[in-house]
C-alpha positions as CSV (number, residue, x, y, z in Angstrom):
1,M,-43.9,184.2,75.9
2,S,-47.3,182.5,76.9
3,E,-49.0,183.4,73.6
4,V,-46.1,181.7,72.0
5,Y,-46.2,178.7,74.2
6,D,-50.2,178.3,74.1
7,M,-49.9,178.2,70.1
8,E,-47.3,175.6,70.5
9,L,-49.2,173.4,72.7
10,E,-52.5,174.0,70.6
11,L,-50.1,172.9,67.5
12,G,-49.3,170.1,69.4
13,V,-52.1,169.1,70.3
14,C,-54.0,169.2,66.7
15,S,-51.1,167.3,65.3
16,V,-51.2,164.6,67.4
17,S,-55.0,164.0,66.9
18,V,-54.6,164.5,63.0
19,L,-51.6,161.9,63.4
20,C,-53.9,159.4,65.9
21,C,-57.2,159.9,63.0
22,L,-55.4,159.2,60.1
23,A,-53.7,156.2,61.7
24,L,-57.1,154.9,63.0
25,A,-58.0,155.7,59.2
26,C,-55.2,153.5,57.5
27,C,-55.9,150.5,60.3
28,Y,-59.9,150.4,58.9
29,V,-59.1,150.8,55.6
30,G,-55.8,148.7,55.7
31,S,-57.6,145.9,57.2
32,L,-59.6,145.5,54.8
33,Y,-56.6,144.1,52.4
34,V,-55.0,142.2,54.9
35,W,-56.7,138.8,53.0
36,K,-55.3,138.3,49.9
37,S,-58.0,137.4,47.0
38,E,-58.7,137.3,44.0
39,L,-62.3,137.5,44.3
40,P,-64.3,140.5,44.1
41,R,-65.6,142.6,46.9
42,D,-69.4,141.2,46.7
43,H,-68.4,137.7,47.3
44,P,-69.9,136.2,50.2
45,A,-66.0,135.3,51.3
46,V,-64.1,138.0,51.1
47,I,-67.3,139.6,52.9
48,K,-67.2,137.6,55.8
49,R,-63.5,137.9,56.1
50,R,-63.6,141.4,55.5
51,F,-66.0,141.4,58.5
52,T,-63.4,139.6,60.9
53,S,-61.1,142.8,59.7
54,V,-63.1,145.2,60.4
55,L,-64.3,144.0,63.9
56,I,-61.2,144.0,65.1
57,V,-60.2,147.4,64.3
58,S,-63.4,148.7,65.6
59,V,-63.2,146.7,68.8
60,L,-59.7,148.4,69.0
61,S,-60.0,151.9,68.1
62,P,-61.2,153.1,71.5
63,L,-57.4,152.4,72.3
64,F,-56.7,155.0,70.1
65,I,-58.7,157.7,72.0
66,S,-56.6,156.4,74.8
67,V,-53.2,156.8,73.5
68,W,-54.3,159.9,72.1
69,M,-54.6,161.1,75.6
70,E,-51.7,160.2,77.5
71,L,-50.0,162.0,74.3
72,T,-51.8,165.1,74.5
73,G,-52.4,165.0,78.4
74,I,-56.0,165.9,78.1
75,K,-58.0,164.5,80.9
76,T,-62.2,163.9,81.1
77,N,-63.9,162.8,84.3
78,V,-66.3,161.4,81.7
79,P,-66.2,157.6,81.3
80,L,-64.5,156.8,77.3
81,F,-67.8,154.9,76.3
82,S,-70.0,157.7,76.9
83,L,-67.4,160.0,75.3
84,M,-67.6,157.8,72.3
85,G,-71.8,158.3,72.5
86,L,-72.2,154.5,74.2
87,R,-74.6,155.4,76.9
88,L,-78.3,155.2,78.0
89,E,-79.1,158.9,79.1
90,G,-81.5,160.5,76.1
91,I,-81.5,156.9,74.2
92,I,-84.9,156.8,73.4
93,S,-84.6,160.6,71.6
94,A,-81.5,159.9,70.2
95,T,-82.7,156.6,68.6
96,L,-86.2,158.1,67.1
97,L,-85.5,161.4,66.3
98,P,-82.6,161.3,64.0
99,L,-83.7,158.5,62.2
100,L,-86.8,160.6,61.9
101,L,-85.5,163.8,60.2
102,T,-83.1,162.0,58.0
103,M,-86.7,160.1,56.6
104,I,-87.9,163.3,56.6
105,L,-85.2,164.7,54.3
106,F,-85.8,161.6,52.0
107,L,-89.4,161.8,51.9
108,G,-89.3,162.8,47.8
109,P,-87.6,159.0,47.3
110,L,-89.5,157.6,50.4
111,V,-93.1,158.5,47.9
112,Q,-91.2,157.6,44.8
113,L,-90.3,154.0,46.0
114,S,-94.0,153.5,47.8
115,L,-95.5,154.6,44.2
116,D,-93.6,152.0,42.4
117,C,-93.9,149.4,44.9
118,P,-95.6,146.4,43.9
119,W,-97.6,145.5,47.5
120,D,-99.9,147.6,49.3
121,F,-99.4,148.9,52.5
122,L,-101.2,145.5,54.2
123,D,-98.9,143.5,52.1
124,G,-95.5,145.7,53.3
125,L,-96.6,145.6,57.2
126,K,-97.0,141.6,56.7
127,V,-93.6,141.1,55.1
128,A,-91.8,143.6,57.9
129,F,-93.2,141.3,60.4
130,D,-92.0,138.6,58.2
131,P,-89.5,136.1,60.1
132,Q,-88.7,134.5,57.2
133,Y,-87.6,138.0,55.6
134,W,-85.4,138.8,58.0
135,L,-83.8,135.7,58.1
136,L,-83.1,136.0,54.6
137,C,-81.6,139.2,55.2
138,V,-79.4,138.8,58.2
139,T,-78.1,135.7,55.8
140,D,-77.2,138.0,53.0
141,M,-74.2,138.8,53.1
142,R,-74.3,142.1,51.2
143,W,-77.4,143.2,53.2
144,L,-75.4,142.4,56.7
145,R,-72.2,144.4,55.3
146,N,-74.6,147.4,53.7
147,Q,-76.9,147.6,57.0
148,V,-75.7,146.4,59.8
149,I,-71.8,146.1,59.8
150,A,-70.8,149.2,57.3
151,P,-72.6,151.6,59.5
152,L,-72.0,150.1,62.8
153,T,-67.9,150.0,62.1
154,E,-67.9,153.5,59.8
155,E,-69.5,155.4,62.7
156,L,-67.9,154.0,65.5
157,V,-64.5,154.5,64.2
158,F,-65.0,157.7,62.0
159,R,-67.0,159.4,64.1
160,A,-67.4,157.9,67.7
161,C,-63.4,158.1,67.7
162,M,-62.7,160.2,65.7
163,L,-64.4,163.5,66.9
164,P,-63.3,163.2,70.7
165,M,-59.6,163.7,69.8
166,L,-60.8,166.7,66.9
167,V,-63.0,168.9,69.2
168,P,-60.1,169.7,71.5
169,C,-58.2,170.8,68.3
170,T,-61.0,172.4,66.1
171,G,-63.5,173.3,68.3
172,L,-67.2,171.6,67.4
173,D,-67.9,173.1,64.2
174,P,-64.7,172.6,62.3
175,A,-65.2,169.1,63.9
176,I,-68.2,168.0,61.8
177,F,-66.3,169.2,58.5
178,T,-63.2,168.1,59.2
179,C,-63.9,164.2,60.3
180,P,-65.4,163.9,57.3
181,L,-63.1,164.4,55.2
182,F,-61.1,161.1,56.8
183,F,-64.3,159.1,55.8
184,G,-64.6,160.5,52.0
185,I,-60.6,159.6,51.7
186,A,-61.2,155.8,53.1
187,H,-63.8,155.4,50.2
188,F,-61.0,155.7,47.9
189,H,-59.5,152.2,48.5
190,H,-62.7,151.1,46.0
191,V,-61.1,152.5,43.1
192,I,-58.0,149.8,43.7
193,E,-60.9,147.2,43.4
194,Q,-62.9,148.7,40.5
195,L,-59.2,149.1,38.5
196,R,-58.1,145.7,39.7
197,F,-61.3,144.1,38.5
198,R,-61.8,146.6,35.0
199,Q,-65.1,147.8,36.3
200,G,-65.0,150.7,33.9
201,T,-63.2,153.3,32.1
202,I,-60.3,154.9,34.1
203,I,-62.1,158.3,33.5
204,S,-65.5,156.7,34.5
205,I,-64.1,155.1,37.6
206,F,-62.3,158.2,39.2
207,L,-65.2,160.8,38.3
208,S,-67.4,158.2,40.2
209,A,-64.9,158.0,43.1
210,A,-64.3,161.6,43.0
211,F,-68.5,161.9,43.5
212,Q,-68.6,159.4,45.7
213,F,-65.7,161.0,48.1
214,S,-68.4,164.0,47.6
215,Y,-71.4,162.5,49.0
216,T,-69.9,160.3,51.8
217,A,-68.3,164.3,53.0
218,V,-71.5,166.0,53.2
219,F,-73.3,162.4,54.5
220,G,-70.3,162.4,56.9
221,A,-70.7,166.0,58.0
222,Y,-74.4,164.8,58.7
223,T,-74.0,162.3,60.8
224,A,-70.9,164.2,62.5
225,F,-73.6,166.8,63.8
226,I,-76.1,164.6,64.7
227,F,-73.1,163.0,66.8
228,I,-72.3,166.2,68.5
229,R,-76.2,167.6,68.8
230,T,-76.9,164.1,70.7
231,G,-74.1,162.8,72.1
232,H,-75.3,159.0,71.0
233,L,-73.6,156.8,68.8
234,V,-76.9,155.0,67.6
235,G,-78.1,158.1,65.8
236,P,-75.6,158.3,63.3
237,V,-75.5,154.2,62.8
238,L,-79.6,154.2,62.0
239,C,-79.5,157.1,59.6
240,H,-76.1,155.5,58.1
241,S,-78.3,152.2,57.6
242,F,-81.4,154.3,56.4
243,C,-78.8,156.1,53.8
244,N,-77.1,152.7,52.8
245,Y,-80.8,151.2,52.3
246,I,-82.2,154.1,50.3
247,G,-79.1,155.4,48.5
248,F,-78.6,158.3,46.6
249,P,-81.7,159.9,45.5
250,A,-83.1,158.8,42.0
251,I,-83.6,162.2,40.9
252,F,-83.6,161.8,36.9
253,T,-85.6,158.9,37.2
254,A,-88.2,161.5,39.4
255,L,-88.2,163.4,36.6
256,D,-89.3,160.9,34.0
257,H,-91.7,159.5,36.5
258,P,-95.7,159.4,35.6
259,Q,-96.4,161.0,38.6
260,R,-93.2,162.9,38.5
261,F,-95.1,166.4,39.8
262,I,-96.4,164.6,43.2
263,I,-92.3,163.3,43.7
264,L,-91.2,166.1,42.7
265,L,-93.2,168.0,45.2
266,F,-92.9,165.8,47.8
267,Y,-88.8,166.2,47.3
268,I,-89.1,169.9,47.7
269,L,-91.3,169.2,51.2
270,G,-88.9,166.7,52.4
271,V,-85.9,169.1,52.5
272,V,-87.5,172.3,53.4
273,L,-89.0,170.2,56.4
274,F,-85.4,169.0,57.0
275,F,-83.9,172.5,57.4
276,L,-86.8,173.6,59.5
277,L,-86.8,170.5,62.3
278,L,-82.6,170.2,62.0
279,Y,-81.7,172.2,65.1
280,P,-85.1,171.6,67.1
281,M,-85.1,167.9,66.7
282,T,-81.3,167.8,67.7
283,D,-81.6,169.9,70.3
284,P,-79.5,169.2,72.9
285,T,-81.8,169.4,75.9
286,L,-83.9,166.4,74.2
287,Y,-80.7,164.1,75.1
288,G,-79.1,165.1,78.4
289,D,-75.5,165.9,79.3
290,I,-73.2,166.0,76.0
291,P,-70.1,164.2,77.5
292,I,-67.7,165.3,74.5
293,C,-68.1,169.1,75.8
294,Q,-66.4,168.1,78.2
295,L,-63.5,168.3,76.4
296,L,-64.1,172.0,75.3
297,E,-63.3,175.0,77.5
298,R,-65.7,176.2,80.0
299,G,-67.2,179.5,78.6
300,S,-66.2,179.8,75.5
301,A,-68.9,180.5,72.7
302,E,-69.6,176.9,71.6
303,F,-69.5,175.7,75.3
304,N,-72.2,178.0,75.8
305,S,-74.0,177.6,73.0
306,I,-74.4,173.7,72.9
307,C,-73.7,172.2,76.3
308,S,-75.0,174.9,78.9
C-alpha cells in the first residue's frame, strides 16, 4: 500500500510540476502577443512593448515556484532566490568558467570571424573600449533584445524557475533534457509571425521552425546542465548572450573559405577541448554549495555525485 501511495504522490508532484512549467511558458510567450500591431517583430516599437511584457512575466515568475511549493508541499531551507541561482557564493567562477567553456566550443567560428574581420587586434580593442560603440549598442533595440533582455528573461524563466520545479519529479539528469522541451516549443511562436508576414513558403517556414526547435532544445539542455552543475544563473545568461551574438556556426561557409583547413582544424579542436573540459570546468566544488540539491533525496545517487 505504501508503494502505491508513494507512486500516487510522485505522480501528483510531476503533474503539478509539468502544469506549472507549461503555464509559465504560456505566460512568457503569450505576453509577446498582448500588444496588437501590424508591424514586424524587429520593429523598435514592437520590441519595446515586448520588453515590457517579458520583464513583467520575469518579475512575477518566482511566484510560480511559490505556488508550486504550496501545491506539492515541497519545502526547503534554501532562500527562493538562491534556489533560482541568484547568489554570491562562487559568483566569479560562475561568471568566467561557463563562458570560457562556451567560447572553446565555438573556437572554430571565432577563428573564422577573426580571419574575416577587417580590423587588426589593436583596432578591435579600441572599438571594444570605445564608449560610443557601447552607446550605439544599448540604443539599438535589436541588440538589446538579442544580447540582454532575451538571454536574461529566457534563462530566468526557462531555467532558473522551471528546473527547481522539475528536479523533484525527474531528478537532475532527466530535468536537463526535459526543461529544454518547454524552451524549444516556446520558440514555435515565430512560425505565426513568419506566416503572417509571408516570410517564405509554408514548407520552408516549418522546416526552419523544426531546425530552430532542435537547436534551441540542444542549447537549452546545455544551459540547464550549466545551471545544475554551478547553481548559478549568471553562467547560462552569459552563454546565451554569447551564442546569440555568434549565431549558428557557418560550417558551409567555412568549407568554402580560402583558409578552410585552418578553420576546420579549430572547429575540431574546439569540440574536442569542449568535451574534455566540460566536467572539470563545471565541477560543482568550484561553485560552493548547489542550492538545487536541497530538492533531492539525501543519499540518492544524484545527490552523492553532484551535491556531496
